C-alpha positions, 0 to 999 in steps of 0.5 A, a space after each residue: 248659824 255658825 255653829 251649823 257652819 262648824 257643824 258641817 265642816 266638821 262633816 266634811 273633814 270626817 269624810 275627807 280624811 277618814 283613812 289614815 286615822 282610821 288605819 293608825 287605830 287598827 294597827 295600834 289595836 293590832 300592836 295591842 293584840 300581838 302583844 297579848 300574843 298566843 294563837 288567840 293574839 297573833 289572830 286577832 293582830 293580823 285582822 286588824 292589821 289587814 284592816 289597817 290596809 284595807 284603808 292604807 295598803 302602802 303603810 310600811 308599818 302594818 305590811 311588815 307588822 302584818 307578816 310578822 303576826 302571820 310568822 308568829 301565827 304559824 310558830 306558835 301552831 308548829 311550836 304547840 302541834 295544834 292539830 294541822 299545824 302544818 297546814 296551818 305553817 304553809 298558809 300563813 307562811 305564804 301570807 306573811 311573804 307577801 306582805 313582808 315582800 310588799 315592805 321591803 318595796 316600801 323601803 328596803 333599807 330597813 331591817 324589818 320587811 328583809 327579816 319577816 320575809 326570811 322568817 315566814 320563808 322558814 315557816 312556810 317550809 315547815 309546813 310545804 317541806 324544804 324541798 318544795 320551798 327550794 323547788 319555788 326558788 327561796 332559797 336565794 330570797 331567804 339568803 338575800 333577806 337574811 343578809 340584808 337583815 345583818 347588814 343592816 342591823 345584826 342584833 335587831 329583834 334581840 339578835 335574830 338575824 345570827 341565829 337566822 342565819 345559822 340556821 339558814 345554813 344548817 337545815 339546807 340539804 346536802 350538799 348546800 348546806 354549811 356547817 361550819 358558815 352555820 356554827 359560825 353564826 351560831 357562836 356569834 349569837 351565843 356571845 349575845 345576852 339572848 342566847 341564855 335564856 332562848 330554849 330554841 337556839 339551844 336546841 338548833 345549836 345542839 342539833 348542829 353540834 350533834 351532827 358535826 360529831 366529836 367527843 366534844 361536840 356531843 358533849 356540848 350537844 346534850 348539855 344544850 338539849 337537856 336544856 332545850 327539854 325544859 322547852 313548854 313548847 311539845 314541838 322544840 320539846 320533843 325535839 330535843 329528846 328525840 335528839 338526846 336519845 341519839 346521843 350515848 
C-alpha cells in the first residue's frame, strides 16, 4: 500500500512540475548543439531553444541564447555564401531580433539581449540592405543596443561591443556614418587580445582605413587585408581580395 501511495505521489509530481525540468534539459541540449557549431549545429540549437521557450516563454537564458543561435546561423550562411544566403539572413535576423527584444524586456540590466539585438539587426540588414533596415527605424535601436552593451560590459563576448560599434559607425550611409568614431572603437578593439586572430575584424579595419585614405592608412589597410584574405570563409576572403585589388 505504501509503495502504491509513493508511486502515485511521484506520478503527481511529474504531472505538476514537468515544464521547468523539460525546459532546462532542452537548453542544455541546445548549448551542446550550439557549441558544436556549423549550420546543422546552430539549426538544432534553435529548435531546442524554441522547445524550451514553448514550455517557459519567460526564460531569459533561452531567449537570448535563441537570439544568438539565429544570428550565428545567418552569419554562417553569409560567410559560406550558401545559395539564398541573403534571404536566410533576412529571415533569421528578424527572428533573432524578436528573441533578443524579449530578453531585453526580461532583464535590461544584462548585456546579452542588447548585444544580440544589435547583431541580429546587422544580419537582417545583410539580407534586406541597410537602407531597408534604416527605413524600418532600426538605426536608433541598434545604436542603443550596442552602446548599452558597451556601457554594461565592453569586454563582453571577446570585446564584441567595441568591434560592433566600430562597424556600426562605418557602414551607415552618408551623412550618418562617422569614420572618426568608428576608428576610435576599432583602435580600442585592436588593443585587446582578441584582434590578432579575428580575420573578420582585420577586414573591417582595413576597409575603413582604405576609405579614409592617405598613404599611411592605405599601407596599414593593405597589411590587414592581406591577412583577412586568408580567411576560410568565402565571403570575408572575397571582400578582402576585392579591396586589395583597389589598393595600388
